[in-house]
C-alpha positions in Angstrom: 0.0 0.0 0.0 1.3 3.4 -1.0 1.5 5.7 2.0 -0.1 9.2 1.8 2.3 12.1 2.3 1.6 15.7 3.2 2.8 17.8 0.3 5.6 20.0 1.6 7.8 20.0 -1.5 7.1 21.1 -5.0 9.6 19.7 -7.6 10.1 21.7 -10.8 12.8 19.8 -12.6 16.0 20.1 -10.5 14.4 22.9 -8.4 12.7 21.9 -5.1 10.4 24.5 -3.5 9.4 24.0 0.1 5.8 25.0 0.7 6.5 26.3 4.2 9.1 28.7 2.9 6.9 29.7 -0.1 4.0 30.6 2.1 6.2 32.6 4.5 7.5 34.5 1.5 3.9 35.0 0.3 3.0 36.3 3.8 5.9 38.8 3.8 5.1 40.1 0.3 1.4 40.3 1.1 2.0 42.3 4.3 4.2 44.7 2.3 1.7 45.2 -0.4 -1.3 45.6 2.0 0.7 48.1 4.1 1.9 50.0 1.0 -1.7 50.3 -0.3 -3.0 51.5 3.0 0.0 53.9 3.5 -0.7 55.6 0.1 -4.4 56.1 1.1 -3.3 57.8 4.3 -0.6 59.9 2.6 2.2 58.2 4.6 5.8 57.9 3.4 6.2 54.5 1.7 10.0 54.8 1.8 9.8 54.8 5.6 7.5 51.7 5.3 10.1 49.9 3.1 12.8 50.6 5.7 10.5 49.3 8.5 9.8 46.2 6.4 13.5 45.3 6.1 14.2 46.1 9.7 11.3 43.9 10.7 12.5 41.0 8.6 16.0 41.2 10.1 14.9 41.9 13.7 12.2 39.3 13.4 14.7 36.6 12.3 17.1 37.5 15.1 14.3 37.6 17.7 12.8 34.4 16.5 16.1 32.5 16.8 17.0 34.0 20.1 13.8 33.0 21.7 14.1 29.5 20.3 17.6 29.2 21.7 16.3 30.5 25.1 13.6 27.8 25.4 15.9 25.1 24.0 18.9 25.5 26.3 18.6 21.9 27.7 18.6 20.5 24.1 21.4 22.8 23.0 23.6 21.6 26.0 23.1 18.1 24.8 23.5 18.9 21.1 25.3 22.2 20.3 24.8 21.7 16.6 21.3 23.1 17.1 22.9 26.6 17.3 23.8 26.5 13.6 20.7 24.7 12.3 18.9 27.6 10.5 16.4 25.4 8.6 14.4 24.7 11.8 13.8 26.4 15.2 11.9 29.6 14.7 9.5 31.0 17.4 6.7 33.4 16.2 6.6 35.5 19.4 10.3 36.1 19.2 9.9 37.2 15.6 7.1 39.6 16.5 9.1 41.1 19.4 12.3 41.3 17.4 10.6 42.9 14.5 8.8 45.5 16.7 12.0 46.5 18.5 14.0 46.8 15.2 11.2 48.9 13.7 11.1 51.1 16.8 14.9 51.7 16.5 14.5 52.6 12.8 11.6 55.0 13.4 13.7 56.7 16.2 16.6 57.0 13.8 14.4 58.5 11.1 12.5 60.6 13.6 9.1 59.5 12.5 6.0 58.5 14.5 6.4 54.9 15.5 2.8 54.3 16.6 1.4 55.7 13.4 3.3 53.1 11.4 2.7 50.4 14.0 -1.1 50.9 13.5 -0.5 50.7 9.8 1.5 47.5 9.6 0.1 45.2 12.4 -3.2 44.3 10.5 -0.9 43.2 7.6 1.3 41.3 10.0 -1.7 39.3 11.2 -2.4 38.5 7.5 1.2 37.3 7.0 0.9 35.2 10.1 -2.1 33.5 8.6 -0.1 32.6 5.5 2.7 31.3 7.6 0.5 29.0 9.7 -0.8 27.4 6.5 2.9 26.7 5.8 3.2 25.2 9.2 0.2 22.9 8.3 2.0 21.6 5.2 5.4 21.2 7.1 3.8 19.4 10.0 5.3 21.7 12.7 3.3 23.4 15.4 1.0 20.4 15.5 -1.8 19.7 17.9 -2.7 17.1 20.4 -4.1 13.7 19.6 -7.9 13.7 19.0 -10.8 11.4 18.0 -12.6 14.3 16.4 -13.6 14.2 12.7 -12.0 17.6 12.5 -8.4 16.2 12.6 -5.3 15.9 10.5 -3.2 12.8 10.1 0.4 13.0 8.8 2.5 10.3 7.1 6.3 10.6 6.8 6.4 13.9 8.6 9.7 15.0 10.1 8.0 17.0 12.8 4.5 15.7 13.7 3.8 12.2 15.0 2.8 10.0 12.0 -0.4 7.9 11.7 -2.1 9.7 14.6 -5.2 12.0 14.3 -4.2 15.4 15.6 -6.0 18.7 16.3 -5.2 20.9 13.2 -4.0 23.8 15.4 -2.2 25.4 12.4 -5.5 25.8 10.5 -7.3 27.2 13.5 -4.4 29.6 14.1 -4.5 30.7 10.4 -8.2 31.3 10.4 -7.9 33.4 13.6 -5.0 35.4 12.1 -6.9 36.2 8.9 -10.0 37.1 10.9 -7.9 39.4 13.1 -6.4 41.1 10.0 -9.8 41.8 8.6 -11.2 43.1 11.9 -8.2 45.4 12.5 -8.4 46.9 9.0 -12.2 47.4 9.4 -11.6 49.1 12.8 -8.8 51.3 11.4 -11.3 52.7 8.9 -13.1 54.3 11.8 -10.0 56.3 12.5 -9.6 55.5 16.2 -7.0 57.3 18.4 -3.4 56.5 17.5 -2.2 53.3 19.1 -5.6 51.7 19.4 -5.2 49.4 16.4 -1.9 48.2 17.7 -3.4 47.7 21.1 -6.3 45.6 19.7 -3.7 43.4 17.9 -1.9 42.8 21.1 -5.1 42.0 23.0 -6.8 39.7 20.5 -3.7 38.0 19.2 -2.5 37.2 22.7 -5.9 35.8 23.7 -6.1 33.6 20.6 -2.5 32.4 21.0 -3.0 31.6 24.7 -6.1 29.4 23.8 -4.5 27.7 20.8 -1.5 26.7 23.0 -3.8 24.5 25.1 -4.3 22.3 22.0 -0.7 22.2 20.7 1.6 19.3 21.5 4.9 20.2 20.1 7.7 21.2 22.5 7.7 25.0 23.0 9.3 25.4 26.4 7.5 25.7 29.7 7.3 27.9 32.8 5.4 25.8 35.4 2.0 24.8 34.0 2.2 27.4 31.2 4.1 27.2 27.9 6.6 30.0 27.2 4.2 31.4 24.6 1.3 31.5 27.1 3.5 33.5 29.6 4.4 35.9 26.8 0.7 36.1 25.8 -0.3 37.1 29.3 2.3 39.9 29.3 1.3 41.1 25.9 -2.4 41.1 26.9 -1.5 43.3 29.8 0.6 45.5 27.5 -2.3 45.7 25.0 -4.8 46.7 27.6 -2.5 49.4 28.9 -1.9 50.7 25.4 -5.6 50.9 24.7 -6.2 52.9 27.9 -3.3 55.2 27.0 -4.5 55.6 23.4 -8.0 56.5 24.7 -6.3 59.3 26.6 -4.4 60.3 23.5 -1.1 59.6 25.1 0.4 58.6 21.7 -0.6 61.8 19.9 2.1 64.3 18.9 
């Protein structure tokens, strides 16, 4: 019997395209195009946007790797080769935090309004995350717990997820949530709320969604007591988001 295999590679002659990498690239490009279109409508400087985009990519890559190394210290001590394995081992929250801090530094350098651009790009970031989670689905990473539900996914020959077992499709649920968040944030932005409120809403709703989805995941992500590392970060970002929303309501981010 021929085994079914999740399609994670597209072969075009001698060229092999990894679906995960392809969808991450689609996510980045989509985020840039969405942000560019919205920036032009608002009369914002697209050159600054491009600078933020590249800083976010670099800072996101560094942050993602650093957080992965942090939660994988026991494994690294056993196998130091993990440190130079750049094909695997990326943590979304590290990427978000790294991208935000790099973008903040760039905006400070350019002397432009950081929160204005943060409100602009975060809806597009949510969309990009939705694309990336579909990539996770095809790769088999970020997989869910075992389930008997008809709403399940079963992998064969996966390098990440356990094979031949029905699993909660956490990647798809995450993707749906990310796309929904992107739509809601862009709809909310059209109402022209106070500066910082769109970013605050991203922090609040993404952190809640991530905290919940973590309950159904079963891949190793590090832990602090009963909570995963991502759940701890989610709780902190939720508090930050609420604080930002209150501050934005008082126009604390206005020039």
